[in-house]
C-alpha positions in Angstrom: 203.4 -59.9 94.8 205.0 -57.9 97.4 204.4 -59.0 101.3 203.0 -55.3 101.5 200.5 -55.9 98.6 199.6 -59.2 100.7 198.9 -57.4 104.1 196.8 -54.8 102.6 194.7 -57.2 100.9 194.3 -59.5 104.0 193.5 -56.4 106.4 190.5 -55.5 103.9 189.4 -59.0 103.7 189.2 -59.3 107.3 187.8 -56.0 107.8 184.9 -56.6 105.3 184.3 -60.0 106.9 184.0 -58.0 110.5 181.4 -55.4 109.0 179.6 -58.0 107.3 178.9 -60.0 110.9 178.1 -56.5 112.5 175.6 -55.9 109.6 173.6 -59.0 110.7 172.6 -57.3 113.9 172.2 -53.6 112.7 168.5 -52.2 113.2 166.2 -51.7 110.5 166.1 -49.1 108.1 163.1 -49.3 106.1 159.7 -50.3 107.4 159.4 -53.2 104.9 161.9 -56.7 105.8 162.5 -57.0 102.3 163.5 -53.7 101.4 165.8 -53.2 104.2 167.8 -56.4 103.4 168.2 -55.3 100.0 169.0 -51.9 101.0 171.0 -52.7 103.4 173.2 -55.8 101.7 173.6 -53.0 98.6 175.4 -50.5 100.4 177.7 -53.1 102.5 178.4 -54.4 98.8 178.8 -51.2 97.4 181.4 -50.2 100.0 183.1 -53.7 99.5 183.1 -53.1 95.6 185.0 -49.4 96.0 187.5 -50.6 98.6 189.0 -53.3 96.4 188.7 -51.5 93.3 190.6 -48.6 94.9 193.0 -51.3 96.4 193.6 -53.2 93.4 194.1 -49.8 91.2 196.7 -48.4 93.7 198.1 -52.3 93.1 198.5 -51.6 89.4 196.0 -54.5 88.7 195.5 -54.3 84.8 192.1 -56.4 85.6 189.6 -53.3 85.0 191.5 -52.8 81.6 189.5 -53.5 78.1 188.6 -57.0 78.0 189.6 -59.6 75.4 187.9 -62.3 73.6 184.3 -61.0 74.7 182.8 -64.5 72.8 184.0 -66.2 75.3 181.0 -64.4 77.5 178.5 -66.3 75.4 179.0 -69.5 77.3 179.1 -67.9 80.6 175.8 -65.9 80.1 174.0 -69.2 78.7 175.0 -71.0 82.3 173.5 -67.5 84.2 170.3 -67.1 81.9 169.9 -71.2 82.4 169.9 -70.3 86.3 166.0 -69.3 85.9 163.9 -72.3 86.8 162.1 -72.2 83.3 160.8 -75.4 83.6 158.7 -74.9 86.5 158.2 -71.6 85.9 156.1 -72.1 82.2 154.2 -74.9 84.2 153.1 -72.4 86.6 154.4 -74.3 89.5 155.7 -70.6 90.9 153.3 -68.1 92.3 153.7 -65.0 90.4 155.9 -62.2 91.7 154.7 -59.5 94.1 156.8 -56.2 94.1 156.6 -53.0 93.0 159.2 -50.7 91.4 161.4 -50.1 94.1 161.5 -53.6 94.9 163.2 -54.3 91.3 165.6 -51.8 91.6 166.9 -52.8 95.1 166.7 -56.4 94.1 168.6 -55.5 90.6 171.5 -53.4 92.6 171.4 -56.4 95.2 172.3 -59.0 92.7 174.6 -56.3 90.2 176.5 -55.3 93.3 176.8 -59.2 94.9 178.7 -59.7 91.6 180.5 -57.4 91.4 181.9 -57.5 95.0 182.5 -61.4 94.8 184.4 -61.1 91.8 186.1 -58.2 93.0 187.6 -60.4 96.2 188.1 -64.1 94.4 189.2 -62.9 91.2 190.8 -59.8 91.8 192.6 -60.5 94.6 192.7 -64.7 95.7 193.2 -65.3 92.2 196.4 -63.3 91.9 197.8 -64.4 95.6 197.2 -68.0 94.1 198.8 -67.4 90.6 201.8 -65.9 92.2 202.5 -68.8 94.2 202.4 -71.3 91.9 204.1 -72.2 89.0 203.9 -69.5 86.5 202.9 -71.9 83.5 199.6 -73.5 82.4 199.6 -76.3 85.3 200.1 -73.6 88.0 197.2 -71.2 86.0 195.3 -74.7 86.4 196.5 -75.1 90.3 195.1 -71.5 90.4 191.7 -71.7 88.6 191.1 -74.6 91.0 192.0 -73.1 94.0 190.6 -70.2 93.9 187.5 -71.8 93.2 187.5 -74.3 96.0 187.8 -71.1 98.2 185.3 -69.0 96.8 182.8 -72.2 97.5 184.2 -72.5 101.0 183.7 -69.4 101.8 179.9 -69.5 100.9 180.3 -71.5 104.7 179.6 -68.4 106.6 175.9 -68.7 105.6 175.8 -71.3 108.0 176.2 -68.9 111.0 173.5 -66.6 109.1 170.7 -69.0 108.8 171.5 -70.7 105.9 171.3 -74.4 107.4 172.4 -77.3 105.7 171.6 -75.8 102.5 174.7 -73.8 103.0 176.9 -77.2 102.5 174.9 -78.0 99.4 175.4 -73.9 98.2 179.4 -74.9 98.7 179.6 -77.4 96.3 177.4 -75.7 93.4 179.6 -72.5 94.6 182.6 -73.9 93.6 181.6 -75.1 90.0 180.7 -71.3 89.3 183.5 -70.2 90.7 185.1 -72.4 88.1 182.9 -70.4 85.5 183.9 -67.0 87.1 187.5 -67.9 86.8 187.1 -69.3 82.8 185.3 -65.9 81.8 188.4 -64.3 83.7 191.2 -65.8 81.7 189.7 -65.2 78.5 188.4 -61.4 78.9 190.8 -60.7 81.4 188.7 -58.3 83.0 186.5 -58.3 86.5 183.6 -56.5 85.5 183.2 -59.3 83.0 183.2 -61.6 85.6 180.8 -59.3 88.1 178.3 -58.6 85.2 178.1 -62.8 84.8 178.0 -63.3 88.5 175.5 -60.8 88.7 173.1 -62.0 85.9 173.4 -65.9 87.3 172.3 -64.3 90.9 169.4 -62.3 89.5 168.2 -65.6 87.4 168.6 -68.2 90.5 167.1 -65.5 93.3 164.3 -63.9 91.5 161.5 -66.3 92.8 163.3 -66.8 96.2 161.7 -66.3 99.1 164.8 -65.4 101.1 167.0 -63.1 98.9 164.4 -62.6 95.7 161.1 -61.5 95.1 158.9 -64.6 95.0 157.3 -66.9 97.0 160.0 -69.5 96.6 162.0 -71.7 94.3 160.6 -74.6 92.6 163.1 -77.0 91.2 161.5 -80.0 89.1 163.0 -82.9 86.8 162.8 -80.8 84.1 164.6 -77.8 85.3 167.5 -79.9 86.7 168.0 -81.7 83.4 167.8 -78.8 80.9 170.5 -77.2 83.8 172.7 -80.3 83.9 172.9 -80.5 79.8 173.6 -77.0 79.4 176.5 -77.2 82.4 178.0 -80.0 81.0 178.0 -78.6 77.6 179.5 -75.0 78.8 181.6 -77.7 81.0 183.0 -79.3 78.2 183.5 -76.6 76.1 185.5 -74.1 78.8 187.9 -77.3 79.1 188.5 -77.8 75.6 189.4 -73.9 75.4 191.7 -74.3 78.6 193.6 -76.9 76.6 193.8 -74.9 73.7 195.0 -71.7 76.0 198.1 -70.1 74.5 201.0 -69.3 76.3 200.3 -65.6 74.9 197.4 -65.8 76.2 198.2 -66.8 79.9 201.2 -64.2 79.8 198.7 -61.3 78.9 196.9 -62.5 81.9 199.4 -62.7 84.0 200.9 -59.7 83.2 197.2 -57.5 83.8 197.4 -59.5 87.5 200.3 -57.0 88.3 203.3 -59.5 88.3 206.1 -61.0 86.2 205.5 -63.2 83.1 208.6 -65.5 83.6 208.5 -69.4 82.9 208.9 -71.6 85.7 
């Protein structure tokens, strides 16, 4: 990847981070604070997604081409759906949702656009930057997967400055793990939209009952919920590790070709 391309990506990232910070202090657009949050956030995310989409397309990225191996989306979708607190919900530990049609539209848009924007940044821009720095082989790919996921997790430290408190530190940990999941989707499907859909569904299921970023009065995590999530996560993690061990050189070369640079082995 040329220095000019790297410079373009870094400029856009810095500008979007600045815009995100400024958006925290914008006056409300709507009378309803929840609707206003969804609308303002969605507009910002849409702008960011379009900016990175155009940038990546201009740089010759192939990560928007037809996806491959779509069956590998299934374990990722299972993780995304399992992010919903089923046990707590069906045991009536969470209050019913109080939302109108406009709330649902805004919330779904917010979740999906968050997924698409963050995937274009971290799997569309950061991932190729790291892949170009490391060895062009499976070892280098593993470093890229882990490195991009760590950066994705650490990026959530920004929430410390927006009222996240100590919860932001916990978010860094599980965001790093979900980053590994989204990276798995990328290396198998080689498509950013697939990553964005899984990411958006994960957010939808996890945030639906959130009082801060969802449509509910608060999320409840009980023992049954935690145990179910642990079992599903470990099962999918074992499958993902096995799939990476079996990852062929042909798949890697096709992935690196879509990333926009040569596939020569080191």
